[in-house]
N, C-alpha and C positions, 0 to 999 in steps of 0.2 A: 335962701330958698334954692338957688342953683345947686348948692352942695347937697341939699336933701334930695333934689331931683336926680342928681348923679348917683347918689347912694341907692335910691329906689331902682334906677335903671340897671345898676350893677347887680343888685339882688335879683331882679327879674331875669337878667341874663344867666346868672348862676342856676336859678330854678329851671330855666328852659334847658340848659345844658344837662342838668341832672335828669329831667324828664326824658329828654332824647336818649340819654345813656341807658336809662331803664328800658325804654322802648326797644332800642337796639339789642340790649343784652337779653331781655326776656323774650322779645319777639323772635329773635333768631333761634333761641333755645327751643321754644315751642314748635317752631316750624320744622326744625330738625327732628324732634321727637314725633311730630305728627306725620312727617314724611316717612319715617321708619315704621311707625305703627300702622298707618293706613294705606300704604302703598299697595297697589293691586298685585294679586298673587301671580298672574301671568307676567306682568311687567318685571317683577322680581326674578322670576325664573329665567326670563330672557336676558337678564344680566350675565348669565353664564353662556359663553359663546357655544358651548357644546349642546345646549338645550335646543331640541327641535320639537315643536308643538305637534307635528304630524306623527311623531312616534307614540303618541298617546291618544288613540282613537276611541270613539264611543263603542262600547260592547254591552248591549242591554242584558245579556245573559251571564255577565261576569260580576258577581256580587262581592268580590274581594276588595280590599283596600291595600294600596301599594305605597310604601314610603319612598319618595323620590329623592329627597334632600333634607338636610337639617341646616339650621342657621342659628348663630348666637347674636343677640342684639347688644347694643351698647348699654342697655339696662340690665344686663346679666340674665336675660331671659332666653329660653330655648324654644325654637320654632321648628315645626315639622311641616313639610310640603307633601301632600298625599294625592295620588292619582286614584280617582273613583270612577271606573269605566261605565257603570250602569246608571249614571246620574239622570239620563233622559227618562228612563222607566221608573227607577227607584233612587231617590236621593238619600244615599246611605252615609250617615255622618259618624265619624270616629268618636268614641266616648272616653277611652282610656288608652294608656300605653304601659306595657311592662318594660321597665328600664333598669339597667344595672350600670353603675358608673365605675370606671377603672379598667385598666388593661386586662384583657382576657385572651389567653391562647386557645384558639379553637372552641371558644364558647364555654370554657371550664371556669370553675370557681366564681360563678356569678352570684351577686347578691341583689336579685331583682325586687323592685317595689312597683306598685301601681300608682300612676299619676293621672288625674283627670285631664282631658283635653278640651280647650275652648276654641271654637271656630271663630277665626278672625276675618276670613275673607273666602269667597268661593267664586270661581269663574269656570263654567262648563264642568269638565272632568277634574279640575284642579281645586284643591282645598288647602287652606293655610291654617294651622292650629298653633295655639300657645300651650306648652306643657305647664299646667297650673301647679302651683306650690313647689316650683323647682327653681333654684338659683344656680347659674353657671359657676363652677368652681374657678379658683384662681391659678390652677396648675398651668404650667407651660404647655404640656400636651394633655388634652382632655379627651378621654375615651368614653363614648356613649354606646352601650350595648342595647339595641332595641330587639327585644325577644318576640313580642306579639303586640298587635294593635287590636282594639275591641270596637265593636259597634253593637247597637241595640238589636235584639232578635226581631225578626220580621216574619210573621206567620205566613205571609204570601210567598216568601222565599224559602224559609226554613221549615215550614209546616207547623202543625200544632204539636209542639214538643214539650208542653208542660206535663209533668208527671204527678202522681198522687201526692207525694210527700215533698216535692220541691218545684219551684218555678225557675225558668231560665231567664236571666236578665241581660247578659252581654255575651255576644259570640266572639270568640278569640280567633284571630287570623295570624298566621306565622309571618314574622319579618326576618329575623336572623341576620341582623346587620350590626357591625361594629364601626362606628364613625370616630375618626380622630380629627380633632380641631386643634390648630396651633397658630400662634401669631407670627406673621412674617411681613416685613415691609409695610408696617402700619395697617395691615389688614389680616383677615383670618382665612386660613386655607383649610380645606376639608378633604379627607381621604376616607374611603370606605372599603371594608372587607365583609365577608359573609361567614356564618357559622351554622351548624346544625341545631335544630330544635327538635323536641319530641312532642307528639300528640298524646293527650290524655283525655279520655272520655268519662265524664262523671255519670254514674249509674244511679246514685242515691245520695241524698243529703237530708238528714233528719235528726231530731233529738230523741233521747231516751229520758224518761222521767224517773228520778230517784226519790223515793219516799224516805222521810226521816222517821224516827221512832215517836213514841207517845210523849207529849210534853204537857205541862200544866196549861199552857196557852191554848191547847186544842179544845179544852173544855169551855172556853169562852169564844170559840170561833176562829182562833188564829191558826195558821198553817204555814209551813215552809217546806219547799222541795228543792231539788237540784236538777238542772237541765244539762244533759251530757250530749254534746254535738258531734255527729258522726258523718263522714263523707266516704263513699265507696267509688271505686273507679277501675277502668281497664286501660292498659297501655298496649294498643294494637300493634305497634311497630317493634316491640321488644318482648322477649320472654324473660321476665324478671324473676330471679331466684331470691335476692335479698335486697332490702332497701336500707341504706345506711342513714340517710337524713333527707329532709325535704323542706322547702319553704312554701308557706301558705299565706294567703291574704284573705281577710274578711272584714266587714264593717259591723259595728255593734251600736245599739241605741237603747238607752234606758227608757222604759215605758211604765207609766202608772195608769192602769185601767180601772175605771170607777163605774159601778152600776148602781142605780137607784130607781125605786118604783116611781114611775112618772117620767122623769127626764130620760131614762134609759142609760145607754153606755156612752162614756166620754173617755178621751185619751189625752194624757199629757206626755210629751216626748222630749227627751234631752237631745243634746248634740250628737251627730253621727261621727263616730270615731273609726279610723281605719287601723287595723292591727295586722302587722306582718310578723309571722312567727316561724321558728325553725323547729321541726320535730326530729328527734334522733331515735335510733333503734333501741336504745336503752331507756328511753323515757317511759314512765309509768303513769297512767291516769289513776288518781286516788280520790275517792269521794267517801269521807267518813261521816255517816249519818249521826245525828244527835238524838238523845231521848231514849226511853225504854223500848227495848226490842229493836233498836236501830241496827242497820247492817253497814258494813264497810265494803265498798265496791272498788275493785282494782284490776287493771289489765294493761298490757303494753299499748302505747299510743299508735304504734305501727304494727299491723298484723295482716297475715293473709286471710282470705275469706273464711276458710275452715277453722283456722286458729282463733279467729275472732268469735265465731259462734261457739266453739268449744270453751273459750274463756268466759264469755258472758253468761252462758247457761250452766256453768259448773256449780257444784254444791255450795261454794262460798258466795258467788254473786247472785245466782238464781234470777237472772233477768229473763223476763218473758217477752220474746220478740213476736210481733205480728207475723202471721204465716206468709203474707204477701211480701213483707220486708225480708224475711228469712230467705225466701225464694230468690229475690233480687240479689241479696248478698252472696248466695251460692253461685249466681251467674256472674258475679264480679270477680276481680282478681285480688284487690287489696283494699284494706279498710284503715282509715285514719280517724283517731279520736282527737279532735283539735281544740276543744274548749269545754269548760265547765262554768255555768252561770247559776246564780241563785234566783229563786222564785218565792215570794212571800205574799201574804194577804190575810184578810180577815172577813168573816161573814157576820153581818148584823141582821136584824129582823127584816128590814125592808131595803137593805143596801149591802154592797160589798165592794172591796177594792183588792187589786192585785198588782204587784210590782214585779217586773221581769226584764230581761235583756233580749232584744230582738236582734237576730243574726241575719245578715244578708250578704250578697255579692261574694260568695266563697269561691276561691280559685287556687289551684296549685300552681306555683310559679317556677319551681326548680326541683329536680330529682337527682339524687346521687345513689346509684344502685349497681348491683352485680347481676349479670345475666346468666343464663344456664350454661353458656359456653365458657364462663370464667372471665369474661371481659367486664371491666369497670367503666361506668359512664357517669358524668356529671353534666347534666344538660338543662338548659332553659326549657320551660314547659309551655305548650300552647293548650290552655284549658279554659273552656267557656265558663262563665260565672253562673252560679246557681244560688237560690235563696230558699231555705226551708220555709214551708208555708203554714207552720203552726201545728201540724198533725204529729202526734207521737208515734214512733215506730216500735216502741217497746217500753216495758215498765219494770222497774226494780222495786219490789215491795219491801217493807220492813219485816222483821222476824215474827211479828205477833201471830199471824195466821199459821206460820210454820210451827211455832211453839205450842199454840192451841191445838194444832193438828196432832203433834206428837203426844200432847197430854191426853187428848180424847182417844187417840189410838191405844195408848197404854191402859186408859180407864176402861175402854170397851173390851180390851183383851182380858183384863181381870174380871170384869163383870160377866163376860162370856164364859170364862172358866168356871165361875161360881154357879152360873145358871146351868151349865152342863152337868156339874156334880149333882146339883139339886134334881135335875131331870133323871139322872141315872139312879139316884136314891129312890125317887118316886116310882120309876118304872120297876126297879128291883123289888120294892114292897108290893107292887101291883101284881108281879109275876110269880110270887113265892108259891102259891098253890099249884100253878101250872108246872112249875119246875119240879115239884114233888111227884106229880103224876108222870112227867116225862122221865124222871129217874126210874120209876117202877116199870114203865114201858121199856126202857132201855135194858133193865135187868132181865125182863122176860125175853127180849130179843136175843140178848147174850146167852140165855139159858138154852133157847131153841137152837141157836147156831152151834152151841158147844155139845149138843147131844151125840152127834156121830163120833166126835172125838172121845167123849166119855165112854161110848159103847166099845170102841176099839181098845181103849185103855183097859176096860173091864175084861175084854176077851184075852188080851195079852197077859193080863194079870192072872187070869185063870190058868193059862198054860204054864 
């Protein structure tokens, strides 16, 4: 029995040791993570001896956001510390950051992308954010180029800025900072420099509807179209002569819209996906319609305002732009065609469905261009995000109306000629008796007028 008791005691001792070990191991690990994750933003900032809280006063009329510091966590996450002066009057939170990774000289050759920001902590004018969907690289020297930070539009601050064809979603604020992080003495050191950004003002963001030709499915209610997405803008700080390439970002979401008599309209939506694309000056937008009388549309994706109108309205494309849209385009400087999406559906007797792609949060991130003085620039862009609101700014129809118009024009020309000939023949037969009388009257007039000449001729002839 004593042996059994000793064995039981030993087993219990080992179990206690294992339990204590787990508590020490996992307890200390959780504490370290919790301390790093939930430490107060001001307390973290005060760990820098150069930080002085008095340097960041309340300013109720300053609606900007200022990036103060970045930090890398042991979990390979990237943190931003932001100064928000107007927090007493308006608590403005950052929503996104335009970030490009890698060394850049003077802000050139950037490859920016948009990343969502998650608010972790806030104290007074200081906010701490996590850069979502981003993992810190393993390079020895890590360069983070912060181009612009975004916040939601606020009508009390920014005014009622929604336009007919698009809505404003996020306001962009310039940052222009390059941070370098590197490991030294079992810690991370940070250095910062600045670079120039450029402001771009969106003037219009809208789709054009492309119709296809006639298909067999049309006779049973099926239809399919193309949506061509356009953004127009001005660059107030530069006189741009030519754009070589540009980076854009937008989100897309698949939508199935169903309508039925009684239940009304319902929507099924897919996941929101973010697209970052590069447009080049040689890129061409092509949409080739299908079916009888279909038209092929094509023009350059990067065009000046006048060239864009000239291209879309020419004899090949024959896009009809709304007059108000055309006016805004002419008041803009440049036009980008940035996406083509499909739209399909079918009509039934008491219901219908339609599938399409919803585009939102469109913004230009970088611009490589030549100005009118011959200088070349490649700059990160500060451009507030806009979302088309579903109204079409123009329509590209198929060729059926054009073909029918040409046919009836020729037909009416032939019929008009036939009718004219018939009328002339009819009038000619009607006027025959009067023409004979007019001939006799003309002969009499000629005889009377010629009498003096006949008399003179007779007199001279007598001599």
